N, C-alpha and C positions, 0 to 999 in steps of 0.2 A: 426440333432444338438443342444444343448441346447437352451433356447431362450436367455439368456444373450452372447452366447456365438457370436451373429451375431452382437453386440456392438463392440466386440475386437478389429476388426481393424480399429475404429474413439477414443477407449480410454487407446488402449494399452502402446502411449507415454507417458501419464501422470500419466500411476500406479507405482508403485516403483519397485525397481529391485530386493530387496526380492519377492514378490508378482510374478511376470513374470521367476524369477529362479523357486518356487514352483510350478508353473501352467505347466513348461516344463518339471522338477521332474515325476510330474503328469503323462505329457502324455507320455512320455518313460517307466515310469513305467505299460500304460497301454498298451504299445506296447511289453511290453516283456511277459506282461503276454498273448500277443495275440497266437493263437498257428495257427502256418502254415500248410494249407493244403495240404496233402500227395500228391505225385505224383502219379496218374493216371494209372494203367499198359492198357497195351493191350488191348482194348473193340472187341468183333467181332460184328457183326452187328443180330440181330435177336430177337426174346425173350428167356428170361433168365431163370432159376430159382431164386427167392427172394437172397437167400443166395448165389448164382453163381456172377462169374466175378468184377466189383468195390466191389460190397456191400460187397462182401466174403472178399477181399483185404483190406479195409476198416475197416472190422470190427466194419462196425455201431452199429449192434446189442450187441457188447460187451466192447465197452466203454462207458468210463464215463464220457466224454468230449462231448459239447456239437457241434456232429457232425451232418451234414446235405446230403440228397443228392438230388436234380432232374432232373429226368429222362427226356429230353427233349419230347423225344414220347412217352412217357404213359401220362405224368402229375404226374407222380407220385410220390412223396415227398416223402421220408423215414428221420429218424431222430433217434438218439442214446436216449437212457435214459435219458445221461446227457441234452440234447437238452430239453426235454420236464421237466424235473427235474427245470431247470432257472424260466420255469411259473407254477411251483408247480404241475403237473400231472406226466401220466403215457405216455407213447408215443402208446397206445391203446387208454386213452382217447381227442387222435388229430388224426384226418383224416389222410388221404392217399393221398388226392392230394391238389396240390400247391396251390391252390387256400381256402383250411384250414391253410394254414401258412398265406396267404397275410389276411384271415378275421379277422387272431389275430393281427395285425400290426395297429397305431393310426393311423384312415384317415390322420391326418395330415403329416404324413411321411409317407405312401402307394407308392402315385404316384414317390417320392423320390426313393423309395426301388426298382421299376418296371424302371424305369430310367436307375440308377445305374448296374441293373441286362441286359438291354436291351445293354447297352456301353457297358460291355465285353463279351457277346455272339455278338455284330459286330464290337470284337477288337478294338477298342475305348481304351481300357485300357488292363494294364499286366495283372492285377487281378482284383476281383467283390470285394466292400469295400464299408460298409455300416454303418451307426451309425444310428439307429431309438428308437422308444418305441414298447414293443410288449404288451399285455394284459397278468396278470399274472392269475391266478386260483381263489384268490379271489377279482378280478374286477381291483386292480391296474393297473398302467402300469410301466416295469421296459425296462430301458436304457440296451439294446445291439449292441455289434459289431460284424457287419456279413463281413465274409470276406471268398473269395472262389476263386477257378479257373474253368476252361469249364475242361470237356474232349470229346478227338476227338477219332473218331474212325480211322483204318487207311486209310482213304484214306480223314482224315485230318475234317471230318464232323461235328460238335458238336453233341454231345448224349447226355452230362448231364452238371451238373455242381455242383460242389462238393465242402464242405468248413468246414467252425466252426464258430460257434456263441459264443459268451463269454457275461457274464452277468456283466458291466461296471457301474452298478446301483450307486456303492458306491461310486464311480471314480470320476461319474458323478456331483455327488450329493457333491461330497468334493470340487471339481474344482468351479460349481454354487455359493457355501460358500462362494470359495478365491474371485472370480469376484464379487458376493454381497458386502462383507465387503470390495474389493476393489475401489468399485464404490459409497459406502454409509458409510455417517459417523456414529460411533459406537455412539456417546451421544445424537447426536440426530433423528438420522434415515433417516432423509436426503439425498438424494446423495451430491454428493461430486465435488469439481473443476472439475474433471474428467471426469463425467458422464453431468456434465452440460454442457461441454463445446462441448460433442459431442452431444448432446442435439439441443445447438445455431448454431453449424457447417452445422446441417441438416435443421434448421429452417431459418439460411444465403441462403441455396442452394436454397428454398421450395421459397424464397421471390425474389430470380433472376432470377427463371425461371417462376415465375405467379405472374405478376403485384399488381395484387390484394391481395397478402397474402400479410399480414403485420403482424409484433410484435414489443413487446417494453421490454428492460431488463430495471429490478428496481435491484440498489444497495443500500445496506443497512449496514450503521452501528450502532450500538449500545451505545447512548451515555452515557460516563459515566460509559462508564461498570469496566473499569482498579478498578477507585475507587469505583463502589459494591465489587469486587471480593479482592481488596486490604482490605477493612473496613471488610466486613460478609465472609471473606475465599472462596477459590476455590469450596468447595463444594455448598456455594449457588450460585456460579458463575455458576455450569456447568448445574446448577437447573435451575438457570433464561435462562440458551442457549438454554434448553431439552424444556422450557416452551415458550418459544420466539418463537420457529420452530414450537410448535402446535400452537398456535396465528396465524403465517403467511400461517398454510394448511387451516386455517380456512376462510383466506381472499382471497382467488383465488379459482379458478374453478376446478375440479380434469386433467382437462388434461393440466394446466400448471403446469411449473418447478419450487419447492421453492425446492433448495440446500443452505447449508454450505459451504460458502466458504472460511474460515479461519478464527480462531477468534469470534471474534464479527461480524463478517462480514455474510453477508447470499445474496444470489441476487436468483432473480427471472424473468421468465421466461414464457410471457405472450404471446402466439399464439393467431393468427387471431384476433386481436385487429382491430373493425372498427376505431378510431380515438386517436390523441391526446388525448381528453377530458378524454377516458375509461379508459386510462394510470395512468393520474393523477388523476381521481375518486378511480382506486384502490389505489394509493399512501396514499388517503387521507386516504383510509380505514383502510391500516395498522396503520398509524402512530397514528390513532384514537383508535385501539385495544391495539396499545403495552405502549398508553399512561395510559392504566388503571393500575392499582397497581397490582403487582404479589403477590401473600401469597406464600412464601416459609418457611416453617421449622420457621413457628413463626413468621418471617420476613415480614411485606410489601415495598416490592423492585418498587421505580417507576424511570422509564428508559424513553425513548423515543428513536425515528431513525432519525436519516440523510438520505434521501432519494435520489440518483441521475435517473435521469429517460434516457433513450436511446430507441429512435425511430427506424425504421428501415428504414426509409426513410434517417438518417444522414449519413454523409459518413462517412466509415470507408472498409479496406481493407480487413478483416478475424475477426475469433472470438474473437481474444484478442487484434486490435486493438477497438474495440464492448466493450467488458470490461473494458479497460481502461480508455474508453471517460465517463463508466457508474461511473465511480470512481471519475473522473476529479468532474464530478456532483455532486456529495456524496461529496465529500471537497469543492464544491460550499457550498453545502447546511448546510452543517458542519461551516463554515464561518462566512454565515448570522445569525448564532443562533443556530445552534441543535431545532431538531424537527421540521424540514424544510423539502421542495423537492424543487429542482432546475430537472429541462430539458438542457439535454447538449445542448450546441451552441459551434464552433468554437473559438471562441476566448477565451474558457477556454482551450482549447489545446494550442495555439499559446501561452499564458501568460504563463502559464508551458513550456513550449519548450523554451521562451526564457527565463526563470528563471534558466534551468537546462542551456541553453548555458553560462548563466550571471554568475551561480555557478561554470564554471569548467573554462570560462576566469579567473575569480577570484580566481583561487586557484595557477594559474601562473603568476597571475599581480605582483608579486613582483618581481619575481626574470625578469619576462623582464622589470621591470621597469617602469611602467606607475601609478604606485599611485606615488601622490608628496601631500603636506600639502599647505593650505592656512591658514591665516591668519586673524581675524577679531579684532581690534586694542578695547583695553576698557578704555574709558575712564574716568577718573576723575572731575567730574561737579566744586570741589571746585578752580582745579590750569587748569585746562583744559589738563593737562600732560598725556600721554599715559603711566596704571601702570600694565599692562596687555595685553595679547590674548589670542584667543581661536583658540584651533588650529583643524583645519575644511578638513577632508581625502575628497581629489579629485579623481577620475579614469578617466585616458582617455582610451578607452577598444581599444583593438586589431585592431580593423577598424577602429581606429581615435573619436565613437564617448564619446560624455563625460557623462558618464554615473551618475546622480545623488545616492549624500550616501541615498536619501529617497526610492531606491529604488534597492541597494546591502547592505545596512548596514542591513534591516533585514534578508535579503540571508545568511549572516553570521553568524549573535546571531543565526541563528537557527542549526548552524555548528559549527566543530571547528576552522571554519575560523577564528571566533573574536578572537581566541585565538594568531594566526599569524601575522594579521592585527594590533591585541592591541598593541601587542609588536613593530613592526613596528614604528607606529605611535606615541610612547613611545620613543624608541630609536632617531626619527629622531625628533620629536619636540625638546629633552634636549639636542641633536646636534648643532639646530641651532639656539636652543632660546643661548645658550652658545657664539655664532657668534656672534649676538645682544649684547651681555652685555661686549664684548670687548670696552674697550676706553669709555663707557660711565662714563660721569662725574657726575651723578647720582643715584640711587637705581634701580636697572637693574628690567624693565617691568617682572612681572611671566608669563611664559606659561602654559593656562590651555589643561588640556588633558583628552577627557570623557574617562570614564569606563564603559563596562558594569557588568552587576551581574555575566553573565559567568566568566567573567576573576577575579571580588572577589574572586568567589567560587571556581578557582581553585586554590588547594593547592600549596605555595611556589610563591604565585603574591605579599607579602611584601616582599621577597628573588631577586623577580624579577628584581623589582623597586629603590632596590638599589644597584646591580649591573649595573643596565643601567645605575642611577647618580654614579658611580664609574668608568661606562667604559668612559662615557663621560666629566664627570666633570663640572655637573651641581652642582650649589646648592641647598641644597635640599629646600631652600625657597625660589625661582625662580618656582619649581615645582607647579602646584595646580592641583589637578583630580576632576574630575568633577561626582557626583553621582548622579542621581535621584531617589524621596523621596522612591517610592518604592524600588531600588536598595540599599539605605540607610537603611533603617528599616529591611528590608529582613538579611541585616551583621550583625544588631541588636543580629540578633534570630539567626542566624546560624554562623556568623563567626567572633562574635565580637572583638575581639581581632586583625582582623586584620588592620581595621580601625584604630581601636586606637594606632595601632603601625606606620601606614604610619602618626600617627598626631604626638606620639613623634620621629618621625625623621627629625619633621623641614619642612612636607610636607604638602603646605593649602588644605584643601579638601572643597569644593564647593558642596550646595544643589543645583544641578541643576533641570530647571520646577515646580520652589515651585508654589505650588498652585493646582498642575494637580494630584495631588498623593493624599496621606493622610493630610497633612495640621493640622496634630495634633499640639496644644501646648506641650501637655506632652511628645512629640517624640522630636518636637526640643529641650529641655532642655537636652535630652538622648545622640542626636547625636554628635558626635565627627564634626559638621560642623565648621569652620569660617566663612563659607559668603554662604549667601544664592541669588540666582537668582531667579527673579520676570518671569512668565512667560508670554508671547509677550501678548498673552491672556487677560491678568489684565492692559497692558499698553495700550492697541488700543483704546481705549474712555475712555482713564483717563482724557483726558480732557473736554469731552464732556459727560458724565455720572456719576452722583453726588455719584450714587455707585458704582461704579467703584472707581472713585477717594478715598472714603472713607476707600475702601479695602485697597487701596496702603496707605492710608498715616498709618492706623492701623497696617498694616504689618510692615511696614518704622520704627514704632518707637517701635512696640516689637522686630523686628529685633536688632535693637539699645541698648532697654533695656538688650536683652540678649547676647550683646558684639561681634554680628555677623556683616559685609561690608555686602550691599547690591548695588546690582550689577541689571539693569531695560534691561531686554532684549530686542530685536523689536523695538527699538527705532528708527522712522519714519519722526517724524513730531515736526517740533519747538516747539509747544505748549506744546508737547509732553516732551519737554527739561526741559521747563519755568517750568514745574506744579512740577517737581521732583526737579529739581534744590530748587524749595522754600520749599520744603517737606522735605529736608536734604538727598535726594536719594546720595549713595557713586559716583557712578561708572555706565558708560549706554553705552550700548551695540547695536546696528543698523547701518542700511543701512545710517541715518542719518550722525552720527558720521563719518562711516568708513565701506565700504563693504570688505566683505573675498579677499584678498591678496595672492599672491605670497609671497613665502621668501624674495626675491630680492625685491619685491615693499614696504614691511614691513621694512627691514630693512632702506632702502631711508627715509620711512614715520619718522623713530627713527631718523635720518640720519638730516631730516629738522624741525624736532622738536630741536635737540639739536644746530642748527643752528640761529633759532630763537630765545633762549633763553628763549623762554618758550611754553607752549603749545597751543592749541586752542580747545577749547572745541564742535568747530564747526568744526571737518574736514568735508570737502563734501563728498558725495559718488562719486563713480567714478575717485577721483583725482588719487590714486594708485590701485583702487581695481577691480573686476569682472565687465562690461560693463553690464551685466543685473542683474537681481534678479531672473532668470532661477535655481538656485545652492539651494539646500534645506539647509537651517544649520542645 
């Protein structure tokens, strides 16, 4: 059997359908080329001349096929010219004893040939069949398929075995080449995922049967590969992958398995490692090797690798689980800053599993009516009136768990879920804001809705906002859209007409978390915002630190000079209120003046303010709102 065929049982499920079909076709072709040994005639016992009896009827001497016969009584081995021709010889060049036949067989396959012959002679197989290698006259070995049947006398005693030998060297070479290509990556020459999975399965089995056998798996992903590919082209990208494969092989021992897992991902199996430190040492060596510049077609290409490490002592059920764990550790390394390595621990899987479950539940949250909006008042420091409220999304999960927005909003932003959630929030906020405005004796408060960059880039976003306003009946001047600095500046570069169109509709545009992004004065003059919201990080120590106070005072003055309204977020202490009032800040928002509260509670708050006839700049936290500060804004 071909050396590669011994691994087929392990990797066949991983091979492509086209390969499997081709392999079946090759084997069918081989079977078609095989010649069934002719039936044996009656043979009488006793010595016979060489040309009489079965030999005469088989016409061994006259056939061009690789026909042979072994006389079990005399051990004489006779062969046709075609049999000898397979070996580049004449029949006379090869002895007539069966031992002369065996002497030509490759030692590795001789015992298998003897066993198959013995099994047939003992009646354990219907016919004899064996694939082995035999020495050619030029010293090389050819693959042959040898088949035959026993010849019996009148009493049913075996007196000979005769058959046909076929040269299948070319078929075996094609088969092996197909298997080689199926198990290796053409670009890098490394084993591929199927081959690696088979090797890993064997290592796992060895670790289970031998407590002292340990191994480690390193999962690598090249950092910035997409950027390199997009900038320098796919040819350079391919050369980088091939060069990376070469460096990886140089970083490990000959017995270790380095494979290309797909794309810019590689995976390494380190067998017989003594301890955890050895695996980390190899990871560090790989990291250093890949950090060196690659000189490719006149380009000096710099990259790095994020590496996840899994040890055989970690918990896993099979090869697939182990690779998944290594992949999780790799993503943890990439999240930590790239060019790093991380060792897998159980919490990585638990966090990933929770994110997966949350995302699945979030997809059904709207139809299950698990979402709701809370509102945090925005108080005017001059009049004490509520001039607006920020809509904050809340989610009561299917099991009653209150999932904070800091956990589920990033999940939504990584997928198209943010589009569905964003539209739901916009519609609900506009509809509920309309209900507040009915019966108001003064200008109705605005509702502020956060908008993500993904929403702003979605074609037709302006039309969606216009449609929602039309459907709900809310006046555009009572809607304010909050965008972070990064989103706003991206909009200037990618979709400047969107924000400008929204502004022309009369919708307010608020620059959220000001001070945490670009904070460029030149950008401030270009943005279409009418409001800036000072981030809570500026407000925290404004009453205690002179530098923070100077920054806030300067920003307020700058904003007013540009005709912008200023809202201070995260106000939680009375000294902060006093400072902001003295420095002419326009509005405040925070736990001191009002926690996020349900729509009903906010409606009651507006009614209470109306009944009093004037505002109160220090509405106490918890009067209507959430009882604790556990919900992140």
